[in-house]
N, C-alpha and C positions, 0 to 999 in steps of 0.2 A: 519388643518391637512395637513401635507406635503405629497408629492407623489414621486414616483420613476421618476426621470428625465432622467438619462442616464445609459445605460448598455453597457460596452465595454469588449470584449475579446481580449487579446493579445497573439499571438503565439510566443513562445520564444525557442531558440536553443542554446545549449552550445556545441560547436564542440570539438571533440577529434583530436588533431594534434600531431603525426599522428594517424590515426584510429587504434583501438586495435583489434588484431586478436588472437583468442583462438581456439585451436584444440579440437575436441571431436571425438568420435569413427567413426562417419559417415560423417565427414567434418569439417567445421570450422565456427565460428561466427565472423563477422566483425562489430564492433561497431563504428559508424561514429560520433555520437553526442548524446546528451540527450535533449529531448523536454519536454516542459510543456506549459500549458495555464494558464494565470493569468486573472481572471475575476474581474471587478470593477463595483459595483453598486453605484449610487450617487442620493441622493434625492434633491428636490427643495431647501431644507434648507442647502445643502452642506454637509450632512452626507454621509459618504463613508463606504461601506462594501466590503470586498475582499473574494475571494475564489480561491483555486487552482483547476485546472481541467486538464485533460489530454486525450490522445487518447487511451492508452493501458497499463494496468497493467502487461500484460504477455509479454513473449518474442516473440511469434509467432502468437498466436490468430488464429490458423488453425481450432479450434474446433467450431467457430461460426463467422459470419460476423462481422468484427471488425471495428469501426470507425477510421478514421485518425485524426490527429491534425487539418487539414484543415476543416474537417467536423464539429468538435466541435466549432472551432472559427467562422466559417461561420454561423452555426445555432444559436449561441448565438447572433451574431451581426445582423442577418437578420430575425430571428424568435422570439427568446426570448425577445430581446430589444423592438421591436415594440409591442409585445403582452403585455408586462408589463409596458410600459411607461404610466405614469399617475396612476398606481395602488398604493394601500396603502401598504407601506413597513411593517406595523405591521401584515398584513394578510399573514403570511407565508404559511399557508395551501392553501389559495386561489391562491397565486402565483404559488405554486406547481401544483395545479389542472388546471391551465391555459394551461398546455401542454397535458392534458388528451385526447383531441380530435385530437391531431396532430399525424399522423401515422409515426412512426420512428422505426428502429430496437430497441429491448428492451434495449440492453446495452447502446446504444447511448442516448436514452431518460433518462435512469437512471443517466447518467453523467450530462445531462442538468438540471435535477431536483436537483441533488446534488449541482451544482453551485448556483442555486437560493437559496436553503435552507441554505447553509453555509454563503453566502454573507448577506442574510437578518438576520441571527442569529448574525453575526458580528455587523450589525447596531443596532439590538435589544440590544445587550450587551452594546454597547457604550451609547445608550440612558439610559439604566438602571444603568450604572456605575458598571456593574458586568461582571465577566468572563463568557464565554459561558457555561462552565460546571455547573455553578450555575443556569443557566436558564433551563438546560436540566433535572433537577431532583428536586423534592420537598422533597426527602427522605434524611435522615441522612446517612453519610458514604461515601461521595465523597472521591476520592483518588487522589489528585492533585500532589502527589509525586510518580513517577512511576519508576519501575525497568526496565532498558533497557537491551535488548540483542543486541549484535553486529551482523549485517547482512552483510556478506561478501562472500568470496570464489567465486567471479563471474568468474567461469571457470579458476581460477588460476591453474598453474601446482601444483601437490600435495605438493612439498616441499615449495613453496611460500604460499600455503594455510595454512599449519601448522605454518609457520612463522607468518602469519597474525593473526591466532588464539592466538598464544603465545603473540603477541603484544597487542591484546585486553585484554587478561588476565592480563598482566602487567599494563594496564590502569585502571583496577578495574572492568571490566565487568564480570558478573557471568554466562553469557551464550553466545554462538556463533552459528550462523547458516551459513551453506555453501551449495553450489549447487552440487549435485551429477550428474552423467551422463558422467563419464570418460570412461565407459566400465565396464563390470560386475566385473572383478577381481580387477581393479583399484579402483572401488567404495568400495569394501571390504577393500582393503589395506589402502585407505585414512581414512576411519572411524577408523580403528584399530590404525593408527598413531596418529590421533587426540585424541582418548581415552587415549592412552599411554602418550601423551605429556601434554595435558591440562585437561584430564578427571577428575582429582581429584579436580580441581579448577573451572571447568565450566560445566554447562549443555550444551549438544550439540543437536542442531536441524538439520535435513537434509531436504533440499528442493529438491524434485525429479521430477520437472516438465519436465525436459529434457528426462525422461524415456518414456514419451508419446508424447512429442513435437518434438523429433528428427526425422531425416530421417528414421532411422531403430529403431522403438520403441521396448523396451524390451517386451518379451511375458509374458503372465500371470504367468506361472510357475517361470520364472526368477524373476519377481517382488515379488512374494510370498517368494521366497527363500531369496532374498536380504532383504526384510522387516523383515523376521524372524531373519536374521543375525544381522540387526540393533537393533532389540529388545534385542537380547542376549548381545549386547554391551551397553545396558542401555540408548539409546537415549531418549531425552526429548519428541520429537515428530518426526514423519515422515510426511512431508508435501507434499500434492498433488502427491501421488504415482500413481494415475490414473487420467484420464481427468475429467473435470467438468461434472456433470450430470450423471455420471456412478455410481450411489449410490449402486447398487447391487455388483459391483466390490469392492467398499469400504467395504461393509459388509462382503464379503468373506475374504478379507484381515484381517479385524478385528477379524473374527472368527477363522481363521487358524493360525494367528501369535500372537494375543493378544497384538500387538504393539499399542502404542498411536498414533493415526492418526489425522492430521490437514488438513483443506481445507477451501476454500471459496473465496479467493481473485479473482479467475477467474470465479466465478458464475456471470451470466449476470443480475441478478435482486434480489431484496429483497425476492421475492417469492421463487426463487431457493435456496437462502441461508437458508430460513426457511425449505424448503423441505430437504436440506442437513442435517440440525439439526434434523429434525423429522425422518430421515432415520435410526437413531441409528448407523450410520457407522463411525462417527468421535467423538473424544474426545474434540477437539478444533475447534471452528468456527472462521474464520478470515474474517472480513469485511474491506472495505476501504472507508472511508467517501466520498472522492471525486468521487468515482465510484458507490456507492450503495445508491443513493438518499439522500445523506447528513445525517445530524443528525437524522432527523425524520425517515428516512428509516432504518438506522442502529440501532436506539433504538428499533424498532420493532423486529429486529433480537435478540438484547440483551435480551429483555423481554422473547422471546420464549426460548432462551438458559437457562435463569434463571429457567423457568418453567420445563425444561427438565434436569436441573442440569448439564449443559454442560459448559465448560470453553469458555469464550468469549474474543476475543482480536482483534486487528486491524493489517492490513498490511500497510506498508509504505516503498517504495523503491524509494522515490523521494526527494523533496526539504525540507528545514527546514519549509517552510510554510505548506507543506503536513504533516510533523511530528507534528507541533503545532495543525493543524486542527484535526488530529486523536487523539491527546493527550487530547483535551477537551472532546471528546466522551468517552474515556476510563476512564477519571477522574470522569465522571458522572455515571459510572457503577461500583459499589463497588466490587472490586476483587483485587487480588494480582498477576495478570497475567503479564508476561513479555511483554514489548512494543518494537516493532522493530525499530532499528536505523541503517541505512546504514553506513558502515565503511567510506565512503567518506565524511560523516558529522562529523566523530569522529577524524580521523587522515589521512589527505590526503596522507602523505608519505607512508602509508602502504595500501592504498586503491587500488583496481584493476585499477581504472582510475581516472582522475581529472574531477570534475564536479563543477566548481566555481559558476555557476548560482544557484546551490542548496543552497548555503549559502548567496550569495550576494543579493538574492531577499529580504532579511530582513536587516534592519538597526540594529536590535538588535544583541547583542553578547550573545547567549544562552549557558548556561553551560551544556555540555553533559559528563563531566568528572566523573570518578568513577562509571559509570554504573547506575547513577540516573538522573532523570529529573524532575524538578519542573515546572509544567504547569504554563505558564504566568497567573497572577491573575489580570492583568489590564482589562479594559472594552473590551468586545467583544473577539476577538482572542488574544488580549493583546500584539500584536506585531505591528511594523511599517514597511510597505512595502517601499522598495526603488525603485521608478519608473524609476530610471536611467537604470535599467536592460532592459527596453523596447527598448531603443536606443542601448545599448551595446550588447544585445543578440537577435537581430532580427531573425525572423524565417528563417531557411535554408530548402529549399524544399527537399523532399525525405524521405525515412525511416530512423529511428535512428539506427537500427541494421539490419543486413542481415545474413541469414544462407545459407551457400553453402554446398551442399551435393555431396558426391562422387558417 
């Protein structure tokens, strides 16, 4: 029986030159770079498994203590690696449990467990000669052909946002998500423009995290009024209109507006995701495999959502590796939900900014055209990592984005 021999985490940065600045009502956002963590597990027999990891799925993380990329890399290299060296790679649950006695902030531990889980599933799939999604379910009805939605509008000016949505529609995408937070009246105007321009061809989702993450958060009455207006315009969902953990506020919005609400990406644990689902406050629960304890943790959420008859989907606003990782999860949970695909992976010319690391981390040329994605069916994750990115995109110290308030 082989054992785990080496575990290495690499911190990677893709700089924006020049940095991107976008105005919002209370100040501006300055995006300097995009960061990610690549985790590599290797057995004594030379088997290799990979996992994406990261420091933050949200823009600000002011609602709970949030780990930095340096925290994630350091803990994988100095805690996870020596703890699991010599362990059986087939014992995924045992490897996950090895961190149970280590005291860490919940969201940080969730990410470390996720890296272990995904990398060991990659090895397991390669050993079995099967894609991960086949290992995750014994039931019929896997869905390896996924319908994508284009996720953009990263604080683009309203006219550019409408142009971006139009471009995604031309490329065959049936749904588009953008970020609100331009100011109350502009938020109304932008949605109306989008509905008029592409509403007949595309479902429209609105991500509202800036309503509560900004320097001057929208008050409760304003949020209720805007969500009701969005409902009147027929949005597919309103995402994170209130901060994570505030389930009563979600419930009040649902009851007073009847709007379809989505949330979950910024929940700090599997337990809080299940609590969100059980609150009855949302229609769509969003997990992120690299943040929420990997496949094992996210499948617990998927099972609870199925029991509650809630829609289950994933969040991904990172690299192609992150997209593939989440795609295996969604393929193993029979449903017809849209799957998030950032515009910078689809068409760099119309994206908010360039993020070459996001695609160059894989040697594979994945087809994202036409708004459909076939999950790789090769062993494990089914993709080949290009380790040249470790040299080319070495970590740059400091935050990836900054918010400046007036």
